[in-house]
Legacy VTK file of the C-alpha trace (Angstrom):
# vtk DataFile Version 3.0
C-alpha trace
ASCII
DATASET POLYDATA
POINTS 84 float
-38.006 21.756 77.124
-37.919 22.868 80.768
-34.775 24.940 81.351
-34.775 23.923 85.022
-34.875 20.192 84.302
-32.012 17.989 85.356
-30.980 15.915 82.377
-28.792 12.804 82.486
-25.595 13.189 80.491
-24.550 10.574 78.006
-20.955 10.641 79.261
-20.944 8.404 82.329
-17.562 7.771 83.881
-18.469 7.087 87.483
-20.489 5.132 89.955
-23.362 7.531 89.373
-24.416 9.443 86.283
-23.170 12.914 85.468
-26.050 15.360 85.165
-26.475 18.887 83.876
-28.037 21.583 86.033
-28.649 24.887 84.292
-26.372 23.617 81.528
-23.453 22.847 83.863
-22.321 19.214 84.149
-22.437 18.104 87.805
-21.730 14.942 89.819
-21.993 14.101 93.482
-19.059 14.999 95.703
-18.834 11.368 96.756
-18.525 10.117 93.180
-15.887 12.701 92.261
-13.792 11.909 95.339
-14.192 8.160 94.716
-13.004 8.469 91.112
-10.023 10.591 92.092
-9.084 8.253 94.948
-9.202 5.344 92.498
-7.125 7.218 89.891
-4.624 8.574 92.458
-4.230 5.707 94.959
-0.976 7.110 96.359
-2.647 10.303 97.559
-4.017 10.708 101.070
-7.836 10.493 100.828
-8.224 13.590 103.011
-5.940 15.523 100.653
-7.979 14.418 97.624
-11.187 15.716 99.223
-9.470 18.959 100.254
-8.304 19.527 96.670
-11.820 18.893 95.325
-13.372 21.313 97.830
-10.752 23.963 97.053
-11.430 23.617 93.331
-15.190 23.811 93.940
-14.768 27.048 95.895
-12.620 28.513 93.101
-15.125 27.432 90.441
-18.264 28.525 92.250
-16.992 31.661 93.982
-18.850 30.422 97.044
-22.271 30.394 95.347
-23.832 26.917 95.249
-25.020 25.536 91.941
-27.497 23.233 93.658
-28.918 23.096 97.165
-30.850 20.445 99.077
-34.604 20.969 98.850
-34.679 21.075 102.657
-32.924 24.459 102.403
-35.894 25.838 100.464
-38.277 24.386 103.032
-36.331 26.068 105.833
-36.306 29.376 103.959
-40.085 29.135 103.531
-40.521 28.617 107.280
-38.478 31.729 107.999
-40.266 33.806 105.356
-43.658 32.580 106.589
-42.781 33.759 110.126
-41.860 37.229 108.835
-45.079 37.610 106.859
-47.319 36.468 109.744
LINES 1 85
84 0 1 2 3 4 5 6 7 8 9 10 11 12 13 14 15 16 17 18 19 20 21 22 23 24 25 26 27 28 29 30 31 32 33 34 35 36 37 38 39 40 41 42 43 44 45 46 47 48 49 50 51 52 53 54 55 56 57 58 59 60 61 62 63 64 65 66 67 68 69 70 71 72 73 74 75 76 77 78 79 80 81 82 83
């Protein structure tokens, strides 16, 4: 089994599937905020998103678990310039 593979989780509670990345269950920000807005309809949507982002920062200590592949492409461009 590839340790870097993204595997669908069997526990699906949202619009999109929950996945595991490096063994950590993850979901899109949009799906998390949507679920919480549905479950807490009396809360201001901006407050719900703020709470999610605050919790993410506390959980991750500022280090992203996943990044868009475009970030890697940009890093390669920079590194290619330095090695030229």
